[in-house]
C-alpha positions as MATLAB code, in Angstrom:
seq = 'MKATVQEMLARIPGSPSARYPLGEPFATAFRRGTMSVELYAPRGRDLQTPHTQDELYIVTAGRGEFLCAGARTAFSPGDVLFAAVGIEHRFENFTPDFATWVIFYGPPGGEKIPAQT';
ca = [
      84.432  118.525  108.588;
      86.643  115.829  110.372;
      87.256  112.318  109.667;
      89.596  109.842  111.772;
      91.588  106.771  110.594;
      89.810  104.447  112.919;
      86.446  105.811  111.534;
      87.385  105.131  107.922;
      89.244  101.584  108.638;
      85.671  100.475  110.156;
      84.422  100.994  106.779;
      87.077   99.266  105.049;
      86.539   96.516  103.109;
      83.525   98.432  100.959;
      81.182   96.910   98.740;
      82.824   94.202   96.787;
      83.379   95.047   92.978;
      84.729   93.603   89.499;
      88.174   95.102   90.209;
      87.753   94.373   94.395;
      85.811   90.917   94.513;
      86.998   90.966   98.419;
      85.695   94.638   98.799;
      87.011   97.991   98.086;
      89.933   98.851   99.753;
      89.159  102.779  100.671;
      86.521  104.529  102.276;
      85.886  108.140  101.044;
      85.954  110.779  104.030;
      85.038  114.003  102.095;
      84.655  116.069   98.765;
      84.680  119.244   97.950;
      84.812  120.603   94.474;
      87.819  118.691   92.665;
      89.485  117.466   96.081;
      88.262  114.312   97.581;
      89.990  112.387  100.839;
      90.214  108.937  101.128;
      91.472  106.440  103.414;
      93.391  103.559  101.574;
      94.478  100.290  102.912;
      94.824   97.775  100.821;
      95.507   94.109  101.554;
      98.148   91.661  100.317;
      98.548   93.574   96.738;
      97.730   97.006   95.329;
      95.703   96.832   92.718;
      95.321  100.430   91.763;
      96.035  102.024   87.977;
      96.889  105.498   87.256;
      94.266  107.944   88.046;
      92.937  111.062   86.141;
      94.042  113.531   89.242;
      97.121  114.116   90.628;
      97.669  112.526   94.097;
      98.871  113.191   97.419;
      99.523  110.117   99.704;
      99.919  110.701  103.667;
     101.004  107.420  105.393;
      99.542  107.020  108.695;
     100.417  103.233  109.315;
     102.852  100.807  108.207;
     105.595  100.302  106.102;
     106.685   99.350  102.756;
     107.750  100.608   99.310;
     106.188  102.885   96.901;
     106.666  102.506   93.103;
     106.204  105.488   91.151;
     107.336  106.469   87.677;
     109.652  103.277   87.987;
     111.427  104.864   90.949;
     111.031  102.846   94.404;
     111.076  104.494   97.836;
     110.730  103.476  101.177;
     108.061  104.632  103.271;
     106.784  104.880  106.756;
     104.209  106.514  109.056;
     104.235  110.315  108.210;
     105.557  110.409  105.102;
     103.896  112.306  102.183;
     104.008  110.649   98.811;
     103.094  112.236   95.115;
     101.837  110.569   91.984;
     101.043  112.955   88.877;
      98.159  112.269   86.871;
      98.305  109.265   84.732;
     101.576  108.015   86.151;
     101.631  104.165   86.865;
     102.380  103.834   90.670;
     101.608  101.207   93.656;
     102.413  100.565   96.841;
     104.514   97.081   97.284;
     106.205   94.976  100.160;
     103.678   96.553  102.631;
     102.911   95.596  106.058;
      99.730   94.213  106.886;
      98.942   97.217  108.875;
      99.592   99.738  105.921;
      97.003  102.240  105.981;
      97.549  105.710  104.103;
      95.270  108.951  103.496;
      95.106  109.544   99.728;
      93.958  113.180   98.473;
      92.843  113.393   94.766;
      92.827  117.128   93.778;
      92.735  119.135   90.406;
      90.762  118.757   87.299;
      90.943  115.892   85.480;
      94.175  115.560   83.442;
      95.916  117.385   86.381;
      96.937  120.694   86.882;
      98.659  122.608   83.880;
     101.960  123.778   84.840;
     103.658  126.563   83.029;
     107.054  125.727   80.947;
     109.966  127.331   82.833;
     112.301  129.849   81.126;
];
């Protein structure tokens, strides 16, 4: 299976919805088991809310700031960012060309990490 940034960008914006009246800012590339891969390219403002799975973001274009659990981190192409299940996070102050792969994985509620001894 293969997906390219160009293919996915051509599918964004997606269908309008109550949350995204101008069209969904993401396109799903593929799914397998608990994992799904999307390209996410919000325009203007990031409206996402916490998700039910852990997430990895791999920035493909643009620059900005990633706010996650109250911590602000600058990002640029090639950076990898993580948001644990249920944690408040969003992209802010991003350039108009911003796009990132997002990989959702694991069971709803996140992976269970054993306590460290």
